[in-house]
C-alpha positions as protocol buffer text, in pm:
chain_id: "A"
residue {
  index: 1
  type: UNK
  ca { x: 9555 y: 9999 z: 10207 }
}
residue {
  index: 2
  type: UNK
  ca { x: 9402 y: 9692 z: 10365 }
}
residue {
  index: 3
  type: UNK
  ca { x: 9454 y: 9335 z: 10246 }
}
residue {
  index: 4
  type: UNK
  ca { x: 9079 y: 9298 z: 10188 }
}
residue {
  index: 5
  type: UNK
  ca { x: 9089 y: 9595 z: 9949 }
}
residue {
  index: 6
  type: UNK
  ca { x: 9383 y: 9443 z: 9763 }
}
residue {
  index: 7
  type: UNK
  ca { x: 9211 y: 9106 z: 9728 }
}
residue {
  index: 8
  type: UNK
  ca { x: 8925 y: 9277 z: 9541 }
}
residue {
  index: 9
  type: UNK
  ca { x: 9171 y: 9410 z: 9281 }
}
residue {
  index: 10
  type: UNK
  ca { x: 9274 y: 9227 z: 8966 }
}
residue {
  index: 11
  type: UNK
  ca { x: 9632 y: 9107 z: 8928 }
}
residue {
  index: 12
  type: UNK
  ca { x: 9709 y: 9382 z: 8676 }
}
residue {
  index: 13
  type: UNK
  ca { x: 9572 y: 9645 z: 8912 }
}
residue {
  index: 14
  type: UNK
  ca { x: 9791 y: 9509 z: 9191 }
}
residue {
  index: 15
  type: UNK
  ca { x: 10100 y: 9529 z: 8969 }
}
residue {
  index: 16
  type: UNK
  ca { x: 10013 y: 9888 z: 8878 }
}
residue {
  index: 17
  type: UNK
  ca { x: 9957 y: 9981 z: 9242 }
}
residue {
  index: 18
  type: UNK
  ca { x: 10285 y: 9814 z: 9338 }
}
residue {
  index: 19
  type: UNK
  ca { x: 10471 y: 10025 z: 9081 }
}
residue {
  index: 20
  type: UNK
  ca { x: 10304 y: 10340 z: 9213 }
}
residue {
  index: 21
  type: UNK
  ca { x: 10383 y: 10262 z: 9576 }
}
residue {
  index: 22
  type: UNK
  ca { x: 10746 y: 10179 z: 9496 }
}
residue {
  index: 23
  type: UNK
  ca { x: 10777 y: 10512 z: 9316 }
}
residue {
  index: 24
  type: UNK
  ca { x: 10626 y: 10686 z: 9619 }
}
residue {
  index: 25
  type: UNK
  ca { x: 10885 y: 10518 z: 9844 }
}
residue {
  index: 26
  type: UNK
  ca { x: 11163 y: 10638 z: 9617 }
}
residue {
  index: 27
  type: UNK
  ca { x: 11031 y: 10996 z: 9637 }
}
residue {
  index: 28
  type: UNK
  ca { x: 11007 y: 10971 z: 10016 }
}
residue {
  index: 29
  type: UNK
  ca { x: 11368 y: 10855 z: 10033 }
}
residue {
  index: 30
  type: UNK
  ca { x: 11477 y: 11154 z: 9825 }
}
residue {
  index: 31
  type: UNK
  ca { x: 11280 y: 11385 z: 10051 }
}
residue {
  index: 32
  type: UNK
  ca { x: 11451 y: 11231 z: 10353 }
}
residue {
  index: 33
  type: UNK
  ca { x: 11794 y: 11282 z: 10197 }
}
residue {
  index: 34
  type: UNK
  ca { x: 11722 y: 11647 z: 10116 }
}
residue {
  index: 35
  type: UNK
  ca { x: 11564 y: 11715 z: 10455 }
}
residue {
  index: 36
  type: UNK
  ca { x: 11218 y: 11793 z: 10317 }
}
residue {
  index: 37
  type: UNK
  ca { x: 11034 y: 11502 z: 10480 }
}
residue {
  index: 38
  type: UNK
  ca { x: 10876 y: 11577 z: 10815 }
}
residue {
  index: 39
  type: UNK
  ca { x: 10648 y: 11273 z: 10857 }
}
residue {
  index: 40
  type: UNK
  ca { x: 10889 y: 10980 z: 10873 }
}
residue {
  index: 41
  type: UNK
  ca { x: 10603 y: 10740 z: 10952 }
}
residue {
  index: 42
  type: UNK
  ca { x: 10502 y: 10757 z: 10585 }
}
residue {
  index: 43
  type: UNK
  ca { x: 10812 y: 10558 z: 10492 }
}
residue {
  index: 44
  type: UNK
  ca { x: 10714 y: 10274 z: 10726 }
}
residue {
  index: 45
  type: UNK
  ca { x: 10353 y: 10275 z: 10605 }
}
residue {
  index: 46
  type: UNK
  ca { x: 10465 y: 10272 z: 10242 }
}
residue {
  index: 47
  type: UNK
  ca { x: 10705 y: 9981 z: 10302 }
}
residue {
  index: 48
  type: UNK
  ca { x: 10429 y: 9783 z: 10468 }
}
residue {
  index: 49
  type: UNK
  ca { x: 10195 y: 9852 z: 10175 }
}
residue {
  index: 50
  type: UNK
  ca { x: 10461 y: 9717 z: 9940 }
}
residue {
  index: 51
  type: UNK
  ca { x: 10493 y: 9406 z: 10156 }
}
residue {
  index: 52
  type: UNK
  ca { x: 10115 y: 9353 z: 10151 }
}
residue {
  index: 53
  type: UNK
  ca { x: 10099 y: 9385 z: 9774 }
}
residue {
  index: 54
  type: UNK
  ca { x: 10391 y: 9147 z: 9718 }
}
residue {
  index: 55
  type: UNK
  ca { x: 10250 y: 8896 z: 9966 }
}
residue {
  index: 56
  type: UNK
  ca { x: 9909 y: 8889 z: 9800 }
}
residue {
  index: 57
  type: UNK
  ca { x: 10067 y: 8854 z: 9456 }
}
residue {
  index: 58
  type: UNK
  ca { x: 10266 y: 8556 z: 9582 }
}
residue {
  index: 59
  type: UNK
  ca { x: 9949 y: 8413 z: 9733 }
}
residue {
  index: 60
  type: UNK
  ca { x: 9775 y: 8437 z: 9396 }
}
residue {
  index: 61
  type: UNK
  ca { x: 10071 y: 8274 z: 9221 }
}
residue {
  index: 62
  type: UNK
  ca { x: 10062 y: 7983 z: 9466 }
}
residue {
  index: 63
  type: UNK
  ca { x: 9686 y: 7941 z: 9410 }
}
residue {
  index: 64
  type: UNK
  ca { x: 9731 y: 7938 z: 9031 }
}
residue {
  index: 65
  type: UNK
  ca { x: 10007 y: 7679 z: 9048 }
}
residue {
  index: 66
  type: UNK
  ca { x: 9814 y: 7450 z: 9281 }
}
residue {
  index: 67
  type: UNK
  ca { x: 9503 y: 7460 z: 9061 }
}
């Protein structure tokens, strides 16, 4: 997911997406522990998506406070 796509979303949609991506990361970690996961790159991509979502939420919070 690109930052430009996230910026088009509402704050509630971002929170929902963040919950979904965090749940996906948890499932990937379980798959790693049980030996089911073959594409370990998905963990890195998922972590970066979480970071993007959190960063853009913080950016919006800063903009609301400054206005």
